[in-house]
N, C-alpha and C positions, 0 to 999 in steps of 0.2 A: 664540373667538380662533383663528386660523390656527397649526396646530403647525409648528414651525419644523423645516425641512430644511436639511442642509448643500450645500454646494456640488456641482456636477455634476462627476462623474469621467466622463473619455472612457476606456471599456472599452478600445478598440483601441489607444490611446495608451498605456495602461498596460501592456497585455500585450504591446506592442512593447517596452516599456522593460525589462519584466521578461526577456524573450527575449533582449534584448540583452546579458545579462549572462552571461558564461561560467561556469556554476553546476553543471558535472558534481560528482555526489554525492562526498564530503559538500560541500555549498554552504555559502558564508559570504560576509560583505563586501558588495560591491556590490549583489547581487540583495536583499540585506536593506535596504540604503541606499534603494533605489527604492520597495520596499514600505512602509518608515516614511515615506519623504516623503508618499507618498499617504494614508497613515492619518491623520498628525498633523493635517491640517486637517480631519479629520472628527470631530475630538473623541476619538480614540482615545488611551489611555496605552498607550504601546509599552514593552513590556519584552523587551530581546534578551539573550540570555545564551549563552556557550559553556561546554559541558561535555564531560567524557570525554577519555580518552587513547588513545594508538595501541594497537593497531592499528584500533581501530573508531572512533576519534575523533582530534581534537576535532570537535566537531559544534555549529554555531550553530542557535539556535532564536528564534522570535518568539512572543511573546504578546500580543495587543493586546485591550483591553478598553474598552468604552464603555458609559455608562449605569448605572441603577440600577433595582431594583425586584424583583418576586418572579420575573418571568419571565425565564430567561436563554437565550438561544439562541445556539449555537455553531457556526462554520463550520470545518473542519480541511482542510489541505492541505500540499502540499510545494512548494518552490521549486526542488529539486534536481532535476536530470535525468541521463538516462544519455548516456554518451558517443557524440558524433553519427556517428565513423565517416567514411568517405571516400564520395564519389559525389553530394554534393548539389548541386543547380542553382545554389543561391546560399549564401554561408556560412552555416552553422547558427545563429551568434550574432550573425547581421545581419539583422534581421527584414526581411522584404520581402513587401509587399502586391501581389499580381497576380491578376487573373481573379477577383476577390472572395474570395480566400483570403490569409491572414495565415501566412507560412511562417517557420518557424524552430524549433529544438530547444526542447521544452517548450511548444509552441503550444497542445496539447491536454492533455498530461501533464505538470503540469496548471497552467502558468503562465496559461493562458486563463481557467480557473475561479477562480483567485485573483483574478485583475483582474476578473472578472465579480463576484464577490462584495464586493470592496472598493467597485465601482461601485454593487452594490445597496444597501449598508450608507448610502451617500450618500442614498438614496430613503426611508429608514426615519426617521421622526419622532425627534427627540432625546430625548423622553420616553416612548418606546415601551416601553422596557425595557433589559434588560443584553444586549449583542451582544459576541460574542468572535470573534478568529481566532486558532486554534492552527496555526502554520506551522512546519514543520520543514524542515531543510536535510538530512535523512537520511531519506529514505523508500525511494529506490532501491537505497540500499547496506544494509548490516547492521541498520539500523533500532534500535540498542541504546541510543544516546543522543540519539535524536529525540524521537517522539511521548512515548515512556515517561517522559523528562526533563520534557516539559511537562506531563504529567499530575501530575508529583510536584510541580513549581513551583505549579501550581494548586492542588492540595491544602495546600500550605504557606500559600497566601493564602485559603485557605477558600473557593475556586471551585469550583462544580459546574454544569455546564448541566443544564437541563431536557430539552434534545433537541439533537441534533448531526448536522450535515450534512456529509460528506466530499464534496469534489468531484473526486473520481476520474472519468476518462472512461468512464461506464457505458453511453453509448448506443451501438447496434451499426449501423443502417443510416440513421437519422435522428434529430436530437436529440428526446429524449423518449420514444423507445420503450421505454427499459429503465431500472429502477431497482434497485438492489442493497440487499436486506434482510438479507443475512447472507453469510458467506463459509466455505469450508472451512478448516480447521485443516493447518497444514503441520510435518512434523518432517524432520529428515535423520538419518540413523543411519549411523554408521561401525562397520564390524566388521573385526576384525583377528585372523587365526588364526595363532598361533606354530607352528613346525615345528623341526626340527634340520637345517641344512644339510648335504650331503654329496654324495659322487660316485654318479651315475646306476648305475653298474656295482656299487655295493656299498648297496643300498636297504637292507640291515638295519642300516647303520650309519646312517642318516639317518632322518627323519621328514618326510614330504611333507604340508604342511598343504593343498595344493590340494584332494585329493578331500573333505576335511571341509569346505571352504568351499563347493565345489560343491554338496555334498550338503545343506548348510543352505541356500543360496540356492534349491535345487531344492523344500524344503518350503517356503520362505517364498513362492516364487512360486505355490505351490498354495493359499495361503491366501486365502479370500474374506472379506473383512472384514464387507461387509453388502450388501444390494441396493439401498441408498439408501431414501428417505423422501420424505414428501409434498413437502419443499421443498429437498431435497439429492439430488445424484447419487450413485451409488455411491463409496465411498472406494476409493483405489487404491495399490498398492505398486509402485513401479517401482525396478528395478535401475539406478543411473546411472553406476556405476563398478565396473571389477574390475583390481586391481593386484596384480602378483607382482614386478615390476621385475627379473627375472632375465635377465641378457643372455647367460648362457652357456648352450650347449646340453646340457653334459653335468653339469649341477648341479642338485640338488635344492634348491629354495628353503627359506629358513628362515623364511619368512611369506608369508602371503597376504591380501590386503585386499580391502573391497568397500564400496560406499556405497549407501544406500537413500534414496529420496525416498518419502514417505507424504503423500498428501492426503486428509485424512479429515473427514467430516461429525460433526455434533453427537452421534452415537451413541458417541464415543471421546473420549479426552483424549490428548495427546501423551504424556504419562508412562505411561499404561497400554500405549500401543502399543510404546513403547521396550521396556518389561518383557516384552511379549509376542513380540517379533522375539528378544531376548536369552535367553529361555527356549528358543525354538526352536534358536537357535545353539547354546546349550550342549548340548543333546541330541547333536548331532554333533560338537562341538569344546569339550569342557568347559572348556578353558584359554583360550578366544577371550575378547578385550576387545570390549564393545559400548558404544559411546557414541552419545547423541542429543542433538540440539540443537532444540529447539522454537521454530520460528519465530512461531508463535502458533495458538491454539486456535480451533475452531469457533464461531461466533456466529450467532444468529439473532434479529431484530428482528420478532416476530410481527406478521402485517398487523393494523394498529389504526389509532387515530387520526392518527399521524404519517406512515405511509406514505400514509393517505387523504389527508392535507392536501398532501404532495408529489405525489400523483396529480392532486388538483384544480388544482393550479397549472400542472401540465404541460398538462392538457386546456384549460385557459382562454387559455394562450398558444400552443399547437400545434395543438389540436383532435384530440390522438390520446391514448389510453390507454396508460400505460406497462405492460410486463410487469413484475412482481415476481420477481426472480431471486437466485440463490445462487451462480452460476457463475462462472468466472474464478480467477485467482491472489488471492493475498493482498494487504491493503492495511491501513494504519493505523486502519482501523475496528475491526480485530482487540483494539487496546488501547482505544480510546475506549468501545466497548460495554459495558465494565464501569462506565462512569459513568453513562449514561442510554441511551434509545432512540436507536439511531444507524442512520442510512441513508446510501447513496451515490446520488449524481447528479451527472452533468456532461456533456460534450461527447462528441462520436463519438469513437469509439476507433480507427478505421481506420487512423490513420498514426501512431499512438504507436509510439515507439520505433523507427521507421521512418527511411530518408533521405527528406528533403523532408517532415518532418512539418509538417501544416498543419491550420488552423482556419478553418471558413468564418467570416467577419465578420459576416453576418447572424446566426449562431449565437449569436456572443459578445454582441450585443445582446439576443438572445431569451434566453439565460441569464441575463443580468443581470436582465432583467425577471421571470422565473421566480422567482430568488434573492430578490429583493425581494418579491415576492408572499408567498413561504414565509416569510421574515423576520417580515412584518407580521402575518400571521396566526399565527406561533408565539407571539409576544408579545403577541397581544391577550388 
């Protein structure tokens, strides 16, 4: 007997419907209405919830689950987008198809991939196994109440996927040329060095914090964290801000501050890096305050069955073999990788976050076919 499939989903129509929703992070409401309306006819149970308070919330999220069985394949993504800015040829939230491209904010990052996976799910037999969509409205922002809250929601329901595919736009020059199997971690560190304000003509009555901060930053700048390894480029420390806030030319300031950003590979942890920086700062400024905020730890899904499965599907539909990479910024895969083997694969990233962001319509159809291939194989 033929296995039942669900109705066909027009990936371009769905992508356009999602793009048409102004969903600058944190997203909620209309964009989730469009997504839910596409999922319900496909047999998904849709759980939408809002969590978190200001300043990092509230955030809307969606967890959709279909099917039963031992195997559980998850697709993760986001429907929030960065602010479009001025200069667009056509309105950023009025999707327009021209010259084989679909234009609009979020076309590649990553409403196009979300639409492709929904369309792919329609091609997977109903009894193949469990499929879920883990979709947040806050990936581009603080990401405090987004995917992390979805993971908690899944845990409360006893849901844990065997494999997870994140649909970030990983392709560099053509669809299928790159798959991400890991990402570097990210930590931001704030340094505040206290001093004692006073007149520049009477330095003995004041305490200038700037020389201590400069000395600490010079020592930090000299640090070589590592030389990279087989899968990761070297970790790097960047000084991203120095602030004194002193408008007067004849005043020794009462404090001086700086901010660092560290992108680190899997040879480090965020907490250890914060403590290492704090120790350097204390050498030069014992009374300094050092605070760190870890955006995510480095992760690696070593090449194995899952990456081979994704590679094979890409080869079948594009004829090219993707590079396995850990380059680029952070993504929500940093959270999901704690649950199960997680890789990222999606559309061409050339126009993400840019004016006139656009996706090739042919790529939407090809990505749908690849996603359907991966899902069927993952559930077999």
